[in-house]
C-alpha positions, 0 to 999 in steps of 0.5 A: 259482816252480818250472819245474813251476809254469810253463805247458807249451808246445805241440808241433808236429812228429814227429821220426824219425832218418830223417824228420819226420813230422807228427802226425794232426790231429783237425779240429774238436776240442773241449776243456773249459776248466773252467767255460767249457765246451767251446771248439773248437780248429782243427787244426794245433795243433803247427805250430811243432814241438817241442823239448827243452833244458838237460838235467841228469842226471835231467831235460830241458825240453820245449817246444812252442807251440800255434799253428794260425795261426802267422803271426797274433799270437795263434797263431790260438788262443782266449784260454783255457788248454788242457791239454796232455798230454806223454809221455816214452818209451824208444822211438819208438813209445811202447810203453815210456812212462816219464813223463807228465803235463798242462800248461796252455798259457796265453794270456799266454805265447802258448800255449807250454808248458815241461815239466820232465820229471823222474825220468829216467835219466842219460846216456840217449836218450828220445822225447817228444810232446804231445797237445792236443785229440785231436792228437798233435805230431811226436815229438822225440828228447832225452837226459839228461846223465851223472850228476853226477861220472860218468866220461864217454866223450865229448861231441859238441856242434854249435855255431852262430849267426846264422841270418838267414831272408832270407840263405839256406836252412837246409841246415846244420841237415840236416847237424847232424842227421846228425852225431848230436850229444849237444847243439846249442849255439846262441850267438845271433841266432836271429831277425833283427828287421829289416824285410823286405828286397827286395834279395838276399833268397832269402825274405822275413820275413813281417811288418814289423819287430817292435816289440811282442809280437805282432810278435816272435811272428810273427817267431819263427813265420817261422823255426820253420816251416822244416822243417830248423830243426824237424828239428834241434830234434827231433833232440837237446836244445838249449842257447841264449843270445841276442845282439842280433837277438833284440831289436834290432841292436847294442843295449847294455843299455837303449840301442838302436843309434840311442841312442833313448828308453831307456823306449821300448826297454825296452818293446820289450825286454820284448816280445822277451824274453817272445817268446824265452822262449815259443819256446825250451826254456829252463830258466830263469824266465820274464821279468819285464818287460825282465829275464830271467836266462839265464846258467847252467851245464850239466854233462856228468858229470866231462867238461865244464861249459858256462858260458852267458853273456849279453853284452847285457842287462847291458853298459855303453854303448859306448866312445869315443863323441862327447860328447852323441851319446846325449843327442842320440839319434844312432846310436852310432859302431860303429868306434872308435879308442883313447880314455880309457874303452876300457880303463876296468876299471869298464866291463863286458860281463857286468854286476857280478852275472854277472861274480861268478857266472862267477868263482865257476863258473870257481873251483868247476867240477870238470869237465876241460873248461870251455867258455865259451859266449858270443856273439862274438870275444874276441880283440882285433881291428883293423878298418878304419874306412871313414871313415879307412881309413889311420888306426888302430888301430881296433876294433869297439865292439860286441864284446869288443874294445870291452870289453878290461878285461872280457874280460881279467878272464875270462882272468885268472880262468882262470889264478887259479882254475886253471880246467881246460882252458878253451875259448871258443866264440862266434858273432855275427861271420858268420865262422869264426875260431880263435885262441890265448888268452894271459894278459894279464899274460904275453902271451909265454908259452904259451897258456892257452886257445883260442877258436873262432867257428863261422861262421854258418848263413846270415848273410853278412859279405862283408868282404875285410879280415877274412881280410887282417887275420887275421895281424895279429889273431893268428887262426890261421884266418879265413874269412868267405865260407863258412857253416856251423857248428862241431863240438866232440868231447872225451874225457878225453884231448883231442879236436877242433874241426872247422869244417863249411862249406856248398858253397852256403848258398842251397840247401836241399840244399847239401853240406858239407865240413870246412874246418878242424880243430884237435886239443885235448889235455887239459893242453896249452892252445891251438890245434893245427891239423890238415890237412883 
């Protein structure tokens, strides 16, 4: 199945660089559905906004979902397919429309629409909108990637993760829009799946913990109704991958954190994956049950290639677990010491097929900069075991420290393949971190790369040990009390990574400031810390 065969998603809000403008609604509009006759549709079809993503040199994915009652499991839509017109223009007023077509919003996919808008010019900004039942969506702004192999002056990319709705407001996204990025990279935990919290929540999830498709649809709608998040989607194309909370906390393959029944969990994973697909502008095939391939590359002319990976779906079980724990369906042990299987080279974080794919991409990439877009901290990091604070060393079983051989395989591949200027971007840990990456076979030699973990949009990590252990863990920068995002600016000679920290993530109008900056130099890997 090609993307052109897929039903396109509906659109919701109009984007302007100055403001978000709602589309005009046509109450009581009728829509013809083939032999079904005229079916009335309610107003407010585009409540969840619009989005674009995964640009290439001549196309971009456009998304929307029709949902006049967004907090209903079916979005308040009748069980019929709806034609949705889409338009791409060179100007915000749509005086110069360059591409248009009609897609179908199908009830099976929650009336979501994914349009591959083809035939666009490389390296250009465009505007887009959707129209259904006489109602126009907001206008989104997007852009195509530069031509394949083209010389590119620069790339500005904002990267972020971990936006728990209850933990704060989305002031960070207002500042991302002001950065005017070419691309937004989201590295996981777009939603959080937990039950509504009644403690220290600045706002609450609108439905119980989701277990089925309707529940996950409502949870995504809760997040996508936020106007600041919508404005960030309307401002620029996104590239996304997932982490755990899009399904369930700390899941590994077919096992949830409680090591429950795998069959029941895979039913839940299938529902979560479909809801993820229904709500994101992805250049991927739709899920087939509990399987959905989202690892892929994104090229930016000759300047950069993003290798976007999935470290959840294919990973092996957590290491160093007590015997019988899985069989007894008891929660996994999240903090582990050393054990026989921790460094087993057969244990995988990405799965064998994805590892082979990544090996090939790292060897064949023609780009000057190679950005590994993955979910978490890669450097081996000691943590404190609350049950044995004086013991050690201990590690997190859930990040790359629990899969060290799989991580070192990537590092060795960078060296063996001569991958040009590799960088790793991550999220997950609710903290900012930066570190040199070294060849596992030559740990005392110069760095081969650097990694940058870009904080969190809202999610908390009140952990004094993170900063206290920063030097022990080889982190050149560590900050777990400030929330925000990272900004990557690169050109042919070098660039920078800047960490942007909010003054107060509990305020929608929070200010922001640079809290750390690192310069990059082509051909000279590693961290170069600047003063902010």
